[in-house]
C-alpha positions, 0 to 999 in steps of 0.5 A: 146847371143852367140848361140852354136851348140854342136856336139859329137857322145857320148850322155852323153858327149854331154849333159855334154858339153851342160851343161858346155856351159849353165853355161857360161854367154852370151852363150846358146846351141840352138842345139845338134847333134851326127853325121855330117849329124845332125850337117849340118841339124841343121846349115842349119835350124838355123845358130849359132855363134859357133860350139863345134865340136868333130872330131870322128863322126859316118859318117865322121870327124869333119874336113870334116864337117868344109870343107863342111860348108865352101863349102856351104858358112857357116862361123860359128866359130868352136872350136874343142873339141876332143880326137884327139891329133895327130899333123896332126889333130891339124894342119889340124884343124888350116888350116880349120880355127878352132879358138881353139882346146880343148883336151878331157878330160877337166874341166869346167874351161878349156872350160869356158876359151876358151868360154870367150876368144872367147866372147872377140874376138867377141866383139872386131870384132864387134867394128870395126875400124882400127887396129894397129900392136899391136891390130892385135897381141893381136887379134891373141894371144887372143884365144891362151892364153885362156888356161893359166888361172884358169884351170891351177892354181898352187898348193895352188891357188883357182879357186874361188878366181881367178874367183873373181879377174878376175870378178873384172877386167873384170867389170872395166872401167879402170885399177885398182891397187892391192888395188882397186882389193882387196877392190872390191873382198873382199880380202886382198891386199897380196892375190889380188897381188898374183893372179894378178901376176899369171894372168899377167904371164899367159898373161891375164892381161896388167900391166901399171905403173902410176907415182905419186908425190912420184916418186914410180910407182903404178902398175895398171892392166887391163883385156885383 
């Protein structure tokens, strides 16, 4: 499980964010704070893996809190969740090491995509080993492309259907064809193909070609 601290000065918003996190498999909220001081105390009492951090706090800013954590040797991962959308703040968040920046208001799907991308990144780091340039590029781009998913589906597309396709691919041990995805998701091949193309354009899938005896390549899809 990935332990999360939710920090937001608005009690109602903090409860909503915590409820969102609890709905994502593999994540659990272990503490909620409404000020920078409360957040610091919570982290010193019980370290967590990830902080969902608002920028505007009663006793300072989220970025000042991050700087204080780093000075204390606390390298907890941070995703900014804030209404602050000025470029200077976004740039400062990047320089302070925030992994992602989610602008309020947002949907559950928007937060979920960030959390799932973060979980994927953690699993990759835990595997260790050596990285080729292509691996490095993929790691640096993993969180950046997290928002291009079901949270931003074009008109006429269903979030539930996109989730079914995504679930099939995430659970697969090897790349799948459109027909295999359709069969596992309980969809028509045409519908599966439509969502696969959408997720591929969003950078969530890797497309490979497998050549058979007919000479016509089969498209196969792998979740990244």
